[in-house]
Phi, psi and omega in degrees: 000133180266119182250120176274156180301141178060054176275111184287136177206144175274169179299322180293319177292318177294324179297318177297314185290323183264359178059051178230173175277146178302326177297327177292319178297316180296322180292317177300315182300320178288313185291319188252012174056052175295146183293129177262124181266344180152207181227147174236094187070239180264358183260144176278141178254125183251167174274120184296326179300321177295315181294321178293324177293318177299314180298317181295317179299318179293314180299316185279350179081015177272140176295135181271126178235170176301332183274355184295330181273006178103184186295332179287338176283335182296333183254021187295314186248137177288162178298149180288161179293328180299322180284348183264354181284146178268132181259000000 
């Protein structure tokens, strides 16, 4: 399957494609910081490439890190406020 960057998908859609439960997809997105692209009504829209990478890492037994999704995952989260305070 050819996945283009930033393929929008809801938890329900990703669950169908990855043959998982929607609650599992939402937990992965929360736990592993999957990219959130926005909202569609009451549902959150995620990047399918991130979710597919998370699923592959879990299936293959590889530890999932921020860098597992490539260079664009490395810059996903801004530094925390705690690290920005001056001592």
